[in-house]
BARODO-648019 format. One record per residue (C-alpha): residue in three letters; x negated, y negated, z negated. Coordinates in steps of 0.05 Angstrom, whole numbers, padded with zeros to 5 digits, always signed. Layout:
AlaXYZ ...
***
This chain:
Met-00964+03362-01526 Thr-00902+03371-01568 Gly-00938+03345-01630 Ser-00952+03279-01595 Thr-00879+03270-01577 Asp-00857+03286-01648 Ser-00908+03238-01676 Ser-00887+03181-01630 Ser-00813+03192-01646 Ala-00830+03191-01721 Asn-00868+03125-01711 Thr-00809+03096-01673 Ser-00762+03118-01727 Arg-00807+03088-01781 Asn-00813+03022-01742 Asp-00738+03018-01733 Ser-00725+03028-01807 Ala-00780+02979-01825 Arg-00749+02927-01778 Arg-00681+02938-01811 Ile-00711+02927-01880 Ile-00746+02864-01857 Ser-00682+02837-01826 Ala-00643+02853-01889 Leu-00696+02818-01932 Arg-00693+02756-01888 Leu-00617+02754-01892 Val-00618+02762-01968 Ala-00674+02710-01974 Val-00635+02657-01934 Ala-00571+02671-01971 Leu-00602+02667-02040 Val-00643+02605-02025 Ile-00581+02569-01999 Val-00538+02592-02058 Gly-00592+02573-02108 Phe-00605+02505-02078 Val-00532+02486-02067 Gly-00514+02510-02137 Trp-00570+02470-02167 Ala-00555+02407-02126 Ser-00480+02408-02139 Gly-00480+02431-02211 Asp-00502+02400-02276 Ala-00561+02447-02281 Ala-00628+02422-02304 Pro-00679+02422-02246 Phe-00726+02474-02276 Asp-00682+02512-02324 Leu-00707+02584-02319 Glu-00644+02611-02350 Ser-00599+02581-02296 Pro-00571+02633-02247 Tyr-00584+02584-02190 Thr-00658+02580-02207 Ile-00661+02656-02210 Ala-00625+02662-02144 Phe-00672+02612-02112 Gly-00733+02648-02139 Val-00710+02716-02116 Gly-00695+02687-02048 Val-00765+02660-02042 Ala-00793+02727-02065 Cys-00752+02763-02011 Ala-00778+02714-01959 Phe-00850+02728-01979 Ala-00837+02803-01978 Ser-00806+02800-01909 Ile-00865+02760-01883 Tyr-00915+02809-01912 Leu-00878+02869-01885 Gly-00871+02836-01817 Ile-00946+02823-01813 Phe-00960+02894-01837 Leu-00914+02922-01783 Ala-00944+02878-01729 Glu-01014+02904-01745 Gly-00991+02975-01736 Gly-00981+02992-01809 Glu-01043+03036-01812 Glu-01115+03023-01828 
***
């Protein structure tokens, strides 16, 4: 009986930390995409210059968005196979 309670509290703790990570990734994604787009639109940067910090910020923001989506789906399915 005690093992079941310990296991459910561990799962709850894991879910809470996973949700915090997902929320942080979403926040970082939105911030980087906005900074990258605004910097690109207002600056004299070439549209697809891979050395531009705005392009890198935009790309990292998109990667964070995909990571948060993937982790959210994984968490919603239970996280176990």
